[in-house]
Phi, psi and omega in degrees: 000314181304318184293314183297316178308306188305315178306305179304310183297314178301318175303314187289318184285330186253002174258105194303329180292332182268322194303320180267142177077309181279345184297318179291326175298310184297322178294323177293351176294335184261136194300319184296323178286321172304319179294322181294323175296314185295327179272322195248339191290316187294312174295324174299320174306317175291322166299327179292313182296316181300324185274005181081018176266091184249111177100182188302150182227156161268154186235141175226139184235132177232133180238144184229114186289314184296312188282347179062042181241142168238117183260139177254121172245143188227160179206125176273175182294333182261009179249136187269346186225149167293153178225134187292126181256312173210158178233133186243147177263133165308148179249359172204165173227158174220142181071203180233183178283163194110140186292164169289133184246321192210155177300136177083008182275355184061012179274141165280129179308162169224135179153197183249120190225189178212162171283127180239354185214129166251117184244105181278354182231045185288158172286351180242048176075276172231151181213151174234121186277147180255138187281045172280141355278148168258191180301322179293317183293322178297317181295325179297315186290328173093147182304135171090352183255157181256131185284337187087183177182204178058049174265126188228152160265116192214177177263194174082357165058032168233155180199146165226078177102345181262184181251110186256133174243171169295154172305325176298317184286321179297323180306313181297311182297324182291310181298320179295315177300320178296311180306316180285320177297317180300323177287354171115004176284108179290312183245120168263108183286143181226112176261122178250118184239150179300323185191170171301116195273060171280157177309316182295315175298320180292325177297310185301308191277337172286340177283332179270334176229066189301329183292344178270352192306306182303321177289313179298335179292327174289328179290323184298327175306314179292323177294313181297317179300320188282320178301329183282309190253344187056039177231152178286121176292149176278126177240130169245161177245112180231125181045052173077021180209150179278143177238116184256130180250000000 
């Protein structure tokens, strides 16, 4: 059943005629998604309206490992900037600050990613897959080594390298992600940072982890760009490093 689900989901996500409008219909065929909508969508709609999000929206997710926070930012068609909608607490942690380097290191990745899987039958209630490893991760791991994979934002409050939320919170995040994808957002960006990347934090934590300074400086550029304009910075992956424009 899992294999069949993945095939159906891939077809829906990669076929333009099906990707918009029908994505939600396909997801609602699964009991956990139906339950999440029954429990969470009505109060979320009220929250959205109160916050000024009237109509379809785009979604951006930012996660901060040290603070243990996952932020949900939204923007509608008539809004020029993203606005913070909700913040959720991690309910467990794995590893330390610093990027994931190799399979089995227990680290949560750091970098610029996007959601590439919606799993309504996850072993961790509901889960949103993050497209780790990307080209930067592969270059860091080195030839002949395994990067690991299967990094998710999920429920069930356990983790080895993922971002875990309670089941109640993942229901909300999952519903919001389904709504964004159903409205036509092909790529839902996810930025995973070691900490809030202020100059003070960068100075403090790089003193403890000097080997991460150059990498963290590239992440900080993306963080600063978003903090300034509340727009997603254009990030490319060049020669094993992020380039933020």
